[in-house]
Each structure stands twice: as structure tokens, then as C-alpha cells.
N, C-alpha and C positions, 0 to 999 in steps of 0.2 A: 189702605185704611189709615186714617189720621187720628182715630180716637183711642190709640193704644198708650199714649203718654210715655213715649220712649225717650231716652234709654232707661233701662232698669239696671239696678245694682243688686248683686247677690254675694253671699259669702258662705263658707262652711261654718260649722259650729265654733271652731276656735278662731276663725277670722284670718287664718294664714293664706287661704285661697280666696281670691276675689274674682268675681265674674261680672261681665257686662253684656247685656243683650241690647242690640240696636235695631232689630227688626221684629215685627209682629210674629207671634207663633203661628204656625200653620194649623195646628190642632192640639187639643188637650186630651190626653188619654189616661185611663186607669187600666193597668194590666194585673189580672188576678192569677197569673200562672204561679206555680209552686216556687219557681226560681225567684220571682219578684217578691213573693211572700217571705221567703227566707232572707233575701238581701235587705228588705226593709224592716223585718221583724213585725210586719203589719199585714193587713188583709190584702193590700195591693200596692203597686208603685204608681205614683202620679208623675206624668210626663207632659212637658210642653215641647213639641217638635219645632226646633228653631233652624233656619238656614245656617249652615256652618260658617259662612263668612260674617255673619252678624253676631257671633258668639266669641267673646274674648276671655281668656283666662290668665290670671297673674298669680303665681305661687306654685309650689311643688305638688304635683299629683302623681298617683301611681295606679297601675292596673290592679283591679280586685274583682271579686265575683267570678263569673265564668270568663275564661280567657279564650274568646273567640274572635276571629278576624273581622267578622261582619258586625259585631257589636262589642266594643271595648268599653268596659265599665271603668270609669275614672273616679278615684277616691282621693280625698285629702291625705297626703303622706303622713300628717301628724295626727289629726283627730279621727281619721278613717271614715268621714261622712261620704256617702255615695252622692256624687255631685252631678254627673252626667254620663251618657253613653255616646261614644264617638263611633264613627264608621258606619252610620246608618245610611242606607241606600247608596252605598259606594262612597261614603264620606260627604255626601251633599248636605246632610242634616245632622244635628245633635239633639238627642233626647235629654233635655235638661230637667232636673228635679226642682220644680217650682217652690218647694218648701225652703229652698235656699234664698229666695227673694226676700228683700227687706219687708215686703208686705205680700203675703201669699193668700190673704183672706178671700180674695175674689176668684181664685182658681177653682173651677168646677170641670171635671172631665166631660168631654162631649161624646167620647167613644169609650167603651170598655171592651177589653179583649180577654180571651181565655175564661169566659164565664163558666165553662165546663169545670174549671178548677176553683171557682169562687167559694169562699168559706160560707157556711150557712148564715143567713140573715144579714149579709153585708149588702149595703146599698151605697152606690157610688154617686148617684145623681146623673149619670150619663144618659144621653138621649138615644144612643145607638149601642147595641150589644152584639158581640160576635163570639162564636164558640172558640175560635182561635184569633189570630190577627185578621183584620179585614183583608179580603182579597186585594191584590195590587190594583186591579181595575176600579175598585170602589173608592180609593183614596182621593182622586180628583173631586169627586162629588162631595165627599165628607169635608175636604178642605174648603171647598167653595161654601158649603153650608156653615161651617164654623166661622168663616170670615164674616158672614151675615149675622149669625145667631149666637156665637160664642160669648162667654162671660168676658167682661172687660174690667181692668182695674179702676178703682175710684169712681 
């Protein structure tokens, strides 16, 4: 896809951690699980799944949230913003928090997960909903559809 207007710049609240994205996201998701609700202090976490080689970080980060090998939550060491989750799919992808972008006004989740834990009356705008995470065999189809139909910046 050439309509993504890359690269993108992002930073944490205090600006000490800067991020750069050089490839289009594979999918945008909202996770309604209780863990994400607690980590964000909101109704869900918003994620853009980015190929790991296309995600650059400058500045000091630390592990926060749940300390799991398969999903390592990285936070700014100073302001404690939740920036991204590393280790996704064996380290192939990073789940980036798009609210760190200079302009995140265009981001709309395409998929929402853990709707069984969704807070009452919360609407994410996602086109596809799953009781938990989508089954692994469903991701190729969802990624292909997002490449065609997903929201774009500007």
C-alpha cells in the first residue's frame, strides 16, 4: 500500500521516548480485556500491529504491566506512558499504542477483542468483534481486509 504517508513519528507524554514507524500497520485493534482496561485506565487499549523491523525506538523504556515473555509491555522510564507491546507472535510484530502518534485522529479499530469483558455501552467502531482474541487462522483474512478497508491518515 502506498497511501499510508509514511514514515510516522510518535513520542510519549514527556517526549523523552521517540518512535518511528516505517511500514503500514497490519491491523488496528481495540482490546476490552480487564488487563487492558487497567493498563489504560480506560474502556479498552487501542493498538496498531506493526512489523517489528519497521518500528524504531529512541530513549529509555522499561517493562511494566504484566511481565510475560510473549507480550512485553514497554513504558517510558520517566513519564510511564504505555508505548507498545513487544514479543508479539514470537517477536515478529509490535503492538504500538497509536495515541502516541503526532496525529492519531484517523485511527479506528478494525477488530475488537475480549468483548465478553467490554464495559457497558462502550462502542469502539470496530467492524469485527471476537469474544477473546481472533483465532490465529482468522488473522490472514482480517489483515487482508484491513489493507483494503482500514482507516488511513489524512
